[in-house]
PyMOL Python script that loads the backbone (N, CA, C, O; Angstrom):
from pymol import cmd

cmd.read_pdbstr("""\
ATOM      1  N   UNK A   1      86.996  93.257  75.436  1.00  0.00           N
ATOM      2  CA  UNK A   1      86.596  91.901  75.147  1.00  0.00           C
ATOM      3  C   UNK A   1      87.806  90.991  75.308  1.00  0.00           C
ATOM      4  O   UNK A   1      88.886  91.301  74.804  1.00  0.00           O
ATOM      5  N   UNK A   2      87.636  89.879  76.000  1.00  0.00           N
ATOM      6  CA  UNK A   2      88.718  88.914  76.233  1.00  0.00           C
ATOM      7  C   UNK A   2      89.953  89.571  76.836  1.00  0.00           C
ATOM      8  O   UNK A   2      91.082  89.213  76.500  1.00  0.00           O
ATOM      9  N   UNK A   3      89.733  90.534  77.727  1.00  0.00           N
ATOM     10  CA  UNK A   3      90.835  91.196  78.397  1.00  0.00           C
ATOM     11  C   UNK A   3      91.534  92.257  77.583  1.00  0.00           C
ATOM     12  O   UNK A   3      92.578  92.766  77.993  1.00  0.00           O
ATOM     13  N   UNK A   4      90.976  92.599  76.434  1.00  0.00           N
ATOM     14  CA  UNK A   4      91.589  93.609  75.571  1.00  0.00           C
ATOM     15  C   UNK A   4      90.645  94.791  75.409  1.00  0.00           C
ATOM     16  O   UNK A   4      89.429  94.647  75.528  1.00  0.00           O
ATOM     17  N   UNK A   5      91.207  95.945  75.140  1.00  0.00           N
ATOM     18  CA  UNK A   5      90.433  97.166  74.916  1.00  0.00           C
ATOM     19  C   UNK A   5      90.611  97.569  73.465  1.00  0.00           C
ATOM     20  O   UNK A   5      91.731  97.599  72.954  1.00  0.00           O
ATOM     21  N   UNK A   6      89.511  97.879  72.805  1.00  0.00           N
ATOM     22  CA  UNK A   6      89.545  98.260  71.396  1.00  0.00           C
ATOM     23  C   UNK A   6      88.958  99.647  71.215  1.00  0.00           C
ATOM     24  O   UNK A   6      88.061 100.051  71.956  1.00  0.00           O
ATOM     25  N   UNK A   7      89.460 100.370  70.240  1.00  0.00           N
ATOM     26  CA  UNK A   7      88.883 101.638  69.802  1.00  0.00           C
ATOM     27  C   UNK A   7      88.549 101.502  68.331  1.00  0.00           C
ATOM     28  O   UNK A   7      89.367 101.049  67.530  1.00  0.00           O
ATOM     29  N   UNK A   8      87.333 101.901  67.987  1.00  0.00           N
ATOM     30  CA  UNK A   8      86.892 101.813  66.599  1.00  0.00           C
ATOM     31  C   UNK A   8      86.379 103.180  66.183  1.00  0.00           C
ATOM     32  O   UNK A   8      85.517 103.753  66.850  1.00  0.00           O
ATOM     33  N   UNK A   9      86.898 103.697  65.099  1.00  0.00           N
ATOM     34  CA  UNK A   9      86.400 104.957  64.550  1.00  0.00           C
ATOM     35  C   UNK A   9      85.280 104.634  63.573  1.00  0.00           C
ATOM     36  O   UNK A   9      85.513 104.013  62.536  1.00  0.00           O
ATOM     37  N   UNK A  10      84.062 105.056  63.906  1.00  0.00           N
ATOM     38  CA  UNK A  10      82.904 104.778  63.060  1.00  0.00           C
ATOM     39  C   UNK A  10      82.188 106.066  62.698  1.00  0.00           C
ATOM     40  O   UNK A  10      82.154 107.020  63.475  1.00  0.00           O
ATOM     41  N   UNK A  11      81.618 106.072  61.505  1.00  0.00           N
ATOM     42  CA  UNK A  11      80.766 107.208  61.163  1.00  0.00           C
ATOM     43  C   UNK A  11      79.432 107.003  61.887  1.00  0.00           C
ATOM     44  O   UNK A  11      79.165 105.899  62.364  1.00  0.00           O
ATOM     45  N   UNK A  12      78.594 108.028  61.980  1.00  0.00           N
ATOM     46  CA  UNK A  12      77.348 107.915  62.742  1.00  0.00           C
ATOM     47  C   UNK A  12      76.459 106.742  62.324  1.00  0.00           C
ATOM     48  O   UNK A  12      75.853 106.102  63.184  1.00  0.00           O
ATOM     49  N   UNK A  13      76.368 106.451  61.039  1.00  0.00           N
ATOM     50  CA  UNK A  13      75.513 105.354  60.578  1.00  0.00           C
ATOM     51  C   UNK A  13      76.037 104.002  61.066  1.00  0.00           C
ATOM     52  O   UNK A  13      75.264 103.164  61.531  1.00  0.00           O
ATOM     53  N   UNK A  14      77.342 103.794  60.958  1.00  0.00           N
ATOM     54  CA  UNK A  14      77.922 102.527  61.408  1.00  0.00           C
ATOM     55  C   UNK A  14      77.925 102.415  62.932  1.00  0.00           C
ATOM     56  O   UNK A  14      77.790 101.318  63.474  1.00  0.00           O
ATOM     57  N   UNK A  15      78.079 103.537  63.619  1.00  0.00           N
ATOM     58  CA  UNK A  15      78.002 103.528  65.078  1.00  0.00           C
ATOM     59  C   UNK A  15      76.608 103.084  65.520  1.00  0.00           C
ATOM     60  O   UNK A  15      76.467 102.330  66.483  1.00  0.00           O
ATOM     61  N   UNK A  16      75.591 103.550  64.817  1.00  0.00           N
ATOM     62  CA  UNK A  16      74.213 103.170  65.125  1.00  0.00           C
ATOM     63  C   UNK A  16      74.015 101.666  64.908  1.00  0.00           C
ATOM     64  O   UNK A  16      73.367 101.002  65.717  1.00  0.00           O
ATOM     65  N   UNK A  17      74.573 101.129  63.814  1.00  0.00           N
ATOM     66  CA  UNK A  17      74.472  99.692  63.535  1.00  0.00           C
ATOM     67  C   UNK A  17      75.164  98.866  64.625  1.00  0.00           C
ATOM     68  O   UNK A  17      74.648  97.839  65.066  1.00  0.00           O
ATOM     69  N   UNK A  18      76.330  99.333  65.045  1.00  0.00           N
ATOM     70  CA  UNK A  18      77.062  98.611  66.083  1.00  0.00           C
ATOM     71  C   UNK A  18      76.285  98.621  67.397  1.00  0.00           C
ATOM     72  O   UNK A  18      76.177  97.593  68.065  1.00  0.00           O
ATOM     73  N   UNK A  19      75.744  99.782  67.769  1.00  0.00           N
ATOM     74  CA  UNK A  19      74.955  99.871  68.999  1.00  0.00           C
ATOM     75  C   UNK A  19      73.759  98.924  68.954  1.00  0.00           C
ATOM     76  O   UNK A  19      73.445  98.264  69.944  1.00  0.00           O
ATOM     77  N   UNK A  20      73.097  98.861  67.807  1.00  0.00           N
ATOM     78  CA  UNK A  20      71.931  97.990  67.650  1.00  0.00           C
ATOM     79  C   UNK A  20      72.341  96.518  67.781  1.00  0.00           C
ATOM     80  O   UNK A  20      71.637  95.728  68.410  1.00  0.00           O
ATOM     81  N   UNK A  21      73.472  96.159  67.189  1.00  0.00           N
ATOM     82  CA  UNK A  21      73.948  94.775  67.256  1.00  0.00           C
ATOM     83  C   UNK A  21      74.358  94.383  68.679  1.00  0.00           C
ATOM     84  O   UNK A  21      74.167  93.238  69.088  1.00  0.00           O
ATOM     85  N   UNK A  22      74.919  95.330  69.425  1.00  0.00           N
ATOM     86  CA  UNK A  22      75.395  95.038  70.779  1.00  0.00           C
ATOM     87  C   UNK A  22      74.331  95.214  71.855  1.00  0.00           C
ATOM     88  O   UNK A  22      74.538  94.796  72.994  1.00  0.00           O
ATOM     89  N   UNK A  23      73.205  95.821  71.520  1.00  0.00           N
ATOM     90  CA  UNK A  23      72.169  96.152  72.502  1.00  0.00           C
ATOM     91  C   UNK A  23      71.758  94.977  73.393  1.00  0.00           C
ATOM     92  O   UNK A  23      71.667  95.162  74.607  1.00  0.00           O
ATOM     93  N   UNK A  24      71.504  93.779  72.857  1.00  0.00           N
ATOM     94  CA  UNK A  24      71.105  92.673  73.739  1.00  0.00           C
ATOM     95  C   UNK A  24      72.184  92.306  74.765  1.00  0.00           C
ATOM     96  O   UNK A  24      71.873  91.931  75.896  1.00  0.00           O
ATOM     97  N   UNK A  25      73.435  92.416  74.363  1.00  0.00           N
ATOM     98  CA  UNK A  25      74.534  92.064  75.264  1.00  0.00           C
ATOM     99  C   UNK A  25      74.754  93.148  76.307  1.00  0.00           C
ATOM    100  O   UNK A  25      75.041  92.850  77.466  1.00  0.00           O
ATOM    101  N   UNK A  26      74.622  94.394  75.903  1.00  0.00           N
ATOM    102  CA  UNK A  26      74.792  95.508  76.833  1.00  0.00           C
ATOM    103  C   UNK A  26      73.685  95.473  77.881  1.00  0.00           C
ATOM    104  O   UNK A  26      73.935  95.709  79.063  1.00  0.00           O
ATOM    105  N   UNK A  27      72.463  95.177  77.445  1.00  0.00           N
ATOM    106  CA  UNK A  27      71.331  95.103  78.366  1.00  0.00           C
ATOM    107  C   UNK A  27      71.526  93.981  79.380  1.00  0.00           C
ATOM    108  O   UNK A  27      71.203  94.147  80.556  1.00  0.00           O
ATOM    109  N   UNK A  28      72.046  92.851  78.941  1.00  0.00           N
ATOM    110  CA  UNK A  28      72.238  91.703  79.824  1.00  0.00           C
ATOM    111  C   UNK A  28      73.486  91.833  80.694  1.00  0.00           C
ATOM    112  O   UNK A  28      73.617  91.135  81.700  1.00  0.00           O
ATOM    113  N   UNK A  29      74.395  92.714  80.316  1.00  0.00           N
ATOM    114  CA  UNK A  29      75.652  92.845  81.043  1.00  0.00           C
ATOM    115  C   UNK A  29      75.544  93.756  82.246  1.00  0.00           C
ATOM    116  O   UNK A  29      74.473  94.277  82.557  1.00  0.00           O
ATOM    117  N   UNK A  30      76.660  93.938  82.915  1.00  0.00           N
ATOM    118  CA  UNK A  30      76.729  94.861  84.050  1.00  0.00           C
ATOM    119  C   UNK A  30      77.916  95.782  83.836  1.00  0.00           C
ATOM    120  O   UNK A  30      78.876  95.428  83.152  1.00  0.00           O
ATOM    121  N   UNK A  31      77.841  96.967  84.427  1.00  0.00           N
ATOM    122  CA  UNK A  31      78.910  97.951  84.264  1.00  0.00           C
ATOM    123  C   UNK A  31      80.113  97.553  85.106  1.00  0.00           C
ATOM    124  O   UNK A  31      79.974  96.967  86.180  1.00  0.00           O
ATOM    125  N   UNK A  32      81.272  97.875  84.610  1.00  0.00           N
ATOM    126  CA  UNK A  32      82.524  97.595  85.306  1.00  0.00           C
ATOM    127  C   UNK A  32      83.190  98.919  85.622  1.00  0.00           C
ATOM    128  O   UNK A  32      83.568  99.670  84.723  1.00  0.00           O
ATOM    129  N   UNK A  33      83.333  99.199  86.917  1.00  0.00           N
ATOM    130  CA  UNK A  33      83.995 100.430  87.329  1.00  0.00           C
ATOM    131  C   UNK A  33      85.491 100.176  87.378  1.00  0.00           C
ATOM    132  O   UNK A  33      85.949  99.296  88.107  1.00  0.00           O
ATOM    133  N   UNK A  34      86.243 100.927  86.622  1.00  0.00           N
ATOM    134  CA  UNK A  34      87.686 100.748  86.577  1.00  0.00           C
ATOM    135  C   UNK A  34      88.340 101.901  87.322  1.00  0.00           C
ATOM    136  O   UNK A  34      88.218 103.059  86.922  1.00  0.00           O
ATOM    137  N   UNK A  35      89.034 101.580  88.403  1.00  0.00           N
ATOM    138  CA  UNK A  35      89.666 102.612  89.204  1.00  0.00           C
ATOM    139  C   UNK A  35      91.077 102.923  88.718  1.00  0.00           C
ATOM    140  O   UNK A  35      91.617 103.987  89.019  1.00  0.00           O
ATOM    141  N   UNK A  36      91.668 102.010  87.976  1.00  0.00           N
ATOM    142  CA  UNK A  36      93.025 102.232  87.510  1.00  0.00           C
ATOM    143  C   UNK A  36      94.070 101.685  88.465  1.00  0.00           C
ATOM    144  O   UNK A  36      95.245 101.584  88.113  1.00  0.00           O
ATOM    145  N   UNK A  37      93.647 101.329  89.681  1.00  0.00           N
ATOM    146  CA  UNK A  37      94.581 100.790  90.657  1.00  0.00           C
ATOM    147  C   UNK A  37      94.184  99.366  90.994  1.00  0.00           C
ATOM    148  O   UNK A  37      93.001  99.025  91.017  1.00  0.00           O
ATOM    149  N   UNK A  38      95.176  98.545  91.253  1.00  0.00           N
ATOM    150  CA  UNK A  38      94.940  97.179  91.684  1.00  0.00           C
ATOM    151  C   UNK A  38      95.267  97.096  93.161  1.00  0.00           C
ATOM    152  O   UNK A  38      96.362  97.461  93.588  1.00  0.00           O
ATOM    153  N   UNK A  39      94.319  96.616  93.932  1.00  0.00           N
ATOM    154  CA  UNK A  39      94.518  96.493  95.364  1.00  0.00           C
ATOM    155  C   UNK A  39      94.626  95.023  95.731  1.00  0.00           C
ATOM    156  O   UNK A  39      93.846  94.190  95.269  1.00  0.00           O
ATOM    157  N   UNK A  40      95.585  94.729  96.553  1.00  0.00           N
ATOM    158  CA  UNK A  40      95.744  93.366  97.036  1.00  0.00           C
ATOM    159  C   UNK A  40      95.704  93.397  98.553  1.00  0.00           C
ATOM    160  O   UNK A  40      96.352  94.224  99.195  1.00  0.00           O
ATOM    161  N   UNK A  41      94.936  92.485  99.105  1.00  0.00           N
ATOM    162  CA  UNK A  41      94.875  92.373 100.559  1.00  0.00           C
ATOM    163  C   UNK A  41      96.056  91.527 101.019  1.00  0.00           C
ATOM    164  O   UNK A  41      96.253  90.409 100.543  1.00  0.00           O
ATOM    165  N   UNK A  42      96.825  92.061 101.932  1.00  0.00           N
ATOM    166  CA  UNK A  42      97.976  91.316 102.415  1.00  0.00           C
ATOM    167  C   UNK A  42      97.731  90.738 103.801  1.00  0.00           C
ATOM    168  O   UNK A  42      98.312  89.712 104.156  1.00  0.00           O
ATOM    169  N   UNK A  43      96.887  91.376 104.579  1.00  0.00           N
ATOM    170  CA  UNK A  43      96.616  90.896 105.924  1.00  0.00           C
ATOM    171  C   UNK A  43      95.405  89.967 105.907  1.00  0.00           C
ATOM    172  O   UNK A  43      94.464  90.155 105.137  1.00  0.00           O
ATOM    173  N   UNK A  44      95.455  88.975 106.764  1.00  0.00           N
ATOM    174  CA  UNK A  44      94.332  88.060 106.898  1.00  0.00           C
ATOM    175  C   UNK A  44      93.603  88.415 108.183  1.00  0.00           C
ATOM    176  O   UNK A  44      94.203  88.442 109.258  1.00  0.00           O
ATOM    177  N   UNK A  45      92.317  88.684 108.073  1.00  0.00           N
ATOM    178  CA  UNK A  45      91.520  89.055 109.237  1.00  0.00           C
ATOM    179  C   UNK A  45      91.283  87.823 110.108  1.00  0.00           C
ATOM    180  O   UNK A  45      91.190  86.707 109.596  1.00  0.00           O
ATOM    181  N   UNK A  46      91.188  88.023 111.409  1.00  0.00           N
ATOM    182  CA  UNK A  46      90.901  86.890 112.291  1.00  0.00           C
ATOM    183  C   UNK A  46      89.491  86.347 112.042  1.00  0.00           C
ATOM    184  O   UNK A  46      88.645  87.021 111.454  1.00  0.00           O
ATOM    185  N   UNK A  47      89.262  85.141 112.492  1.00  0.00           N
ATOM    186  CA  UNK A  47      87.971  84.485 112.326  1.00  0.00           C
ATOM    187  C   UNK A  47      86.877  85.309 113.016  1.00  0.00           C
ATOM    188  O   UNK A  47      86.964  85.560 114.218  1.00  0.00           O
ATOM    189  N   UNK A  48      85.853  85.728 112.272  1.00  0.00           N
ATOM    190  CA  UNK A  48      84.791  86.550 112.868  1.00  0.00           C
ATOM    191  C   UNK A  48      84.106  85.883 114.063  1.00  0.00           C
ATOM    192  O   UNK A  48      83.743  86.563 115.022  1.00  0.00           O
ATOM    193  N   UNK A  49      83.927  84.569 114.015  1.00  0.00           N
ATOM    194  CA  UNK A  49      83.291  83.877 115.143  1.00  0.00           C
ATOM    195  C   UNK A  49      84.149  84.003 116.401  1.00  0.00           C
ATOM    196  O   UNK A  49      83.623  84.196 117.497  1.00  0.00           O
ATOM    197  N   UNK A  50      85.453  83.894 116.244  1.00  0.00           N
ATOM    198  CA  UNK A  50      86.358  84.029 117.387  1.00  0.00           C
ATOM    199  C   UNK A  50      86.336  85.451 117.930  1.00  0.00           C
ATOM    200  O   UNK A  50      86.363  85.659 119.143  1.00  0.00           O
ATOM    201  N   UNK A  51      86.286  86.428 117.030  1.00  0.00           N
ATOM    202  CA  UNK A  51      86.241  87.831 117.454  1.00  0.00           C
ATOM    203  C   UNK A  51      84.943  88.101 118.202  1.00  0.00           C
ATOM    204  O   UNK A  51      84.955  88.759 119.243  1.00  0.00           O
ATOM    205  N   UNK A  52      83.823  87.600 117.685  1.00  0.00           N
ATOM    206  CA  UNK A  52      82.531  87.801 118.354  1.00  0.00           C
ATOM    207  C   UNK A  52      82.528  87.163 119.747  1.00  0.00           C
ATOM    208  O   UNK A  52      82.084  87.774 120.718  1.00  0.00           O
ATOM    209  N   UNK A  53      83.025  85.938 119.829  1.00  0.00           N
ATOM    210  CA  UNK A  53      83.069  85.243 121.121  1.00  0.00           C
ATOM    211  C   UNK A  53      83.939  86.009 122.110  1.00  0.00           C
ATOM    212  O   UNK A  53      83.567  86.184 123.270  1.00  0.00           O
ATOM    213  N   UNK A  54      85.100  86.465 121.642  1.00  0.00           N
ATOM    214  CA  UNK A  54      85.990  87.232 122.516  1.00  0.00           C
ATOM    215  C   UNK A  54      85.321  88.525 122.963  1.00  0.00           C
ATOM    216  O   UNK A  54      85.389  88.885 124.138  1.00  0.00           O
ATOM    217  N   UNK A  55      84.673  89.229 122.029  1.00  0.00           N
ATOM    218  CA  UNK A  55      84.026  90.502 122.347  1.00  0.00           C
ATOM    219  C   UNK A  55      82.913  90.306 123.369  1.00  0.00           C
ATOM    220  O   UNK A  55      82.787  91.089 124.310  1.00  0.00           O
ATOM    221  N   UNK A  56      82.110  89.268 123.190  1.00  0.00           N
ATOM    222  CA  UNK A  56      81.018  89.010 124.148  1.00  0.00           C
ATOM    223  C   UNK A  56      81.572  88.668 125.528  1.00  0.00           C
ATOM    224  O   UNK A  56      81.024  89.101 126.542  1.00  0.00           O
ATOM    225  N   UNK A  57      82.656  87.892 125.569  1.00  0.00           N
ATOM    226  CA  UNK A  57      83.244  87.533 126.862  1.00  0.00           C
ATOM    227  C   UNK A  57      83.873  88.739 127.550  1.00  0.00           C
ATOM    228  O   UNK A  57      84.094  88.725 128.761  1.00  0.00           O
ATOM    229  N   UNK A  58      84.163  89.785 126.772  1.00  0.00           N
ATOM    230  CA  UNK A  58      84.714  91.022 127.329  1.00  0.00           C
ATOM    231  C   UNK A  58      83.665  92.124 127.404  1.00  0.00           C
ATOM    232  O   UNK A  58      83.991  93.307 127.504  1.00  0.00           O
ATOM    233  N   UNK A  59      82.393  91.711 127.355  1.00  0.00           N
ATOM    234  CA  UNK A  59      81.249  92.616 127.511  1.00  0.00           C
ATOM    235  C   UNK A  59      81.244  93.770 126.510  1.00  0.00           C
ATOM    236  O   UNK A  59      80.894  94.902 126.845  1.00  0.00           O
ATOM    237  N   UNK A  60      81.637  93.462 125.279  1.00  0.00           N
ATOM    238  CA  UNK A  60      81.595  94.461 124.203  1.00  0.00           C
ATOM    239  C   UNK A  60      80.347  94.226 123.371  1.00  0.00           C
ATOM    240  O   UNK A  60      79.902  93.090 123.208  1.00  0.00           O
ATOM    241  N   UNK A  61      79.789  95.301 122.848  1.00  0.00           N
ATOM    242  CA  UNK A  61      78.628  95.221 121.966  1.00  0.00           C
ATOM    243  C   UNK A  61      79.081  94.768 120.586  1.00  0.00           C
ATOM    244  O   UNK A  61      79.897  95.431 119.946  1.00  0.00           O
ATOM    245  N   UNK A  62      78.557  93.648 120.134  1.00  0.00           N
ATOM    246  CA  UNK A  62      78.910  93.136 118.812  1.00  0.00           C
ATOM    247  C   UNK A  62      77.663  92.496 118.198  1.00  0.00           C
ATOM    248  O   UNK A  62      76.962  91.742 118.873  1.00  0.00           O
ATOM    249  N   UNK A  63      77.378  92.792 116.921  1.00  0.00           N
ATOM    250  CA  UNK A  63      76.185  92.220 116.293  1.00  0.00           C
ATOM    251  C   UNK A  63      76.320  90.706 116.098  1.00  0.00           C
ATOM    252  O   UNK A  63      77.420  90.186 115.911  1.00  0.00           O
ATOM    253  N   UNK A  64      75.190  90.019 116.144  1.00  0.00           N
ATOM    254  CA  UNK A  64      75.196  88.568 115.957  1.00  0.00           C
ATOM    255  C   UNK A  64      75.554  88.196 114.523  1.00  0.00           C
ATOM    256  O   UNK A  64      76.142  87.144 114.271  1.00  0.00           O
ATOM    257  N   UNK A  65      75.192  89.076 113.584  1.00  0.00           N
ATOM    258  CA  UNK A  65      75.487  88.841 112.166  1.00  0.00           C
ATOM    259  C   UNK A  65      75.958  90.140 111.544  1.00  0.00           C
ATOM    260  O   UNK A  65      75.760  91.220 112.100  1.00  0.00           O
ATOM    261  N   UNK A  66      76.573  90.025 110.403  1.00  0.00           N
ATOM    262  CA  UNK A  66      76.995  91.217 109.675  1.00  0.00           C
ATOM    263  C   UNK A  66      78.388  91.675 110.054  1.00  0.00           C
ATOM    264  O   UNK A  66      79.174  90.933 110.642  1.00  0.00           O
ATOM    265  N   UNK A  67      78.670  92.911 109.703  1.00  0.00           N
ATOM    266  CA  UNK A  67      80.005  93.478 109.885  1.00  0.00           C
ATOM    267  C   UNK A  67      80.327  93.715 111.357  1.00  0.00           C
ATOM    268  O   UNK A  67      79.508  94.223 112.123  1.00  0.00           O
ATOM    269  N   UNK A  68      81.520  93.338 111.718  1.00  0.00           N
ATOM    270  CA  UNK A  68      82.020  93.584 113.071  1.00  0.00           C
ATOM    271  C   UNK A  68      82.711  94.940 113.056  1.00  0.00           C
ATOM    272  O   UNK A  68      83.539  95.198 112.182  1.00  0.00           O
ATOM    273  N   UNK A  69      82.383  95.818 114.013  1.00  0.00           N
ATOM    274  CA  UNK A  69      83.000  97.150 114.027  1.00  0.00           C
ATOM    275  C   UNK A  69      84.529  97.083 114.120  1.00  0.00           C
ATOM    276  O   UNK A  69      85.097  96.181 114.736  1.00  0.00           O
ATOM    277  N   UNK A  70      85.164  98.054 113.495  1.00  0.00           N
ATOM    278  CA  UNK A  70      86.627  98.118 113.463  1.00  0.00           C
ATOM    279  C   UNK A  70      87.213  98.184 114.870  1.00  0.00           C
ATOM    280  O   UNK A  70      88.246  97.576 115.148  1.00  0.00           O
ATOM    281  N   UNK A  71      86.546  98.928 115.758  1.00  0.00           N
ATOM    282  CA  UNK A  71      87.074  99.070 117.126  1.00  0.00           C
ATOM    283  C   UNK A  71      87.122  97.720 117.845  1.00  0.00           C
ATOM    284  O   UNK A  71      87.986  97.504 118.694  1.00  0.00           O
ATOM    285  N   UNK A  72      86.196  96.806 117.510  1.00  0.00           N
ATOM    286  CA  UNK A  72      86.202  95.471 118.115  1.00  0.00           C
ATOM    287  C   UNK A  72      87.400  94.672 117.593  1.00  0.00           C
ATOM    288  O   UNK A  72      88.097  94.013 118.365  1.00  0.00           O
ATOM    289  N   UNK A  73      87.633  94.735 116.277  1.00  0.00           N
ATOM    290  CA  UNK A  73      88.807  94.058 115.705  1.00  0.00           C
ATOM    291  C   UNK A  73      90.100  94.612 116.310  1.00  0.00           C
ATOM    292  O   UNK A  73      91.022  93.855 116.616  1.00  0.00           O
ATOM    293  N   UNK A  74      90.162  95.931 116.479  1.00  0.00           N
ATOM    294  CA  UNK A  74      91.370  96.549 117.045  1.00  0.00           C
ATOM    295  C   UNK A  74      91.599  96.087 118.476  1.00  0.00           C
ATOM    296  O   UNK A  74      92.727  95.774 118.856  1.00  0.00           O
ATOM    297  N   UNK A  75      90.528  96.040 119.275  1.00  0.00           N
ATOM    298  CA  UNK A  75      90.651  95.582 120.660  1.00  0.00           C
ATOM    299  C   UNK A  75      91.071  94.111 120.705  1.00  0.00           C
ATOM    300  O   UNK A  75      91.882  93.720 121.544  1.00  0.00           O
ATOM    301  N   UNK A  76      90.521  93.305 119.809  1.00  0.00           N
ATOM    302  CA  UNK A  76      90.878  91.889 119.722  1.00  0.00           C
ATOM    303  C   UNK A  76      92.362  91.738 119.387  1.00  0.00           C
ATOM    304  O   UNK A  76      93.056  90.915 119.984  1.00  0.00           O
ATOM    305  N   UNK A  77      92.842  92.528 118.437  1.00  0.00           N
ATOM    306  CA  UNK A  77      94.254  92.462 118.033  1.00  0.00           C
ATOM    307  C   UNK A  77      95.173  92.873 119.177  1.00  0.00           C
ATOM    308  O   UNK A  77      96.221  92.262 119.384  1.00  0.00           O
ATOM    309  N   UNK A  78      94.784  93.905 119.917  1.00  0.00           N
ATOM    310  CA  UNK A  78      95.599  94.358 121.056  1.00  0.00           C
ATOM    311  C   UNK A  78      95.675  93.295 122.138  1.00  0.00           C
ATOM    312  O   UNK A  78      96.719  93.106 122.763  1.00  0.00           O
ATOM    313  N   UNK A  79      94.559  92.598 122.359  1.00  0.00           N
ATOM    314  CA  UNK A  79      94.509  91.585 123.410  1.00  0.00           C
ATOM    315  C   UNK A  79      95.236  90.303 123.014  1.00  0.00           C
ATOM    316  O   UNK A  79      95.632  89.519 123.876  1.00  0.00           O
ATOM    317  N   UNK A  80      95.407  90.092 121.729  1.00  0.00           N
ATOM    318  CA  UNK A  80      96.044  88.844 121.260  1.00  0.00           C
ATOM    319  C   UNK A  80      97.541  88.898 121.344  1.00  0.00           C
ATOM    320  O   UNK A  80      98.214  87.930 120.988  1.00  0.00           O
TER     321      UNK A  80
END
""", "prot")
cmd.dss("prot")
cmd.show_as("cartoon", "prot")
cmd.util.cbc("prot")
cmd.orient("prot")
C-alpha cells in the first residue's frame, strides 16, 4: 500500500476478518506480477510508419497494422 510492503501476523479469526474487510477491494483490483528486476528501454525504435513504407518500397511483407516483424526492423536498421 502506498509503495510499501507490510507483514501482519494474525490468528485465524483475525485473518478471516481482514480478508472480509478487504474483499471488495481485492475483487475490484488487479494482480501485480513482480519480477524483481527493473527494465529500462534505452533504445528508441524507429517510426513504425517509416519502417512500413520502407519495407513496402523494398517489396517486403509487412502487416498494415500491428506488430512489425523483427527481421523487418533489422533490415531497416542495416539500410539506414
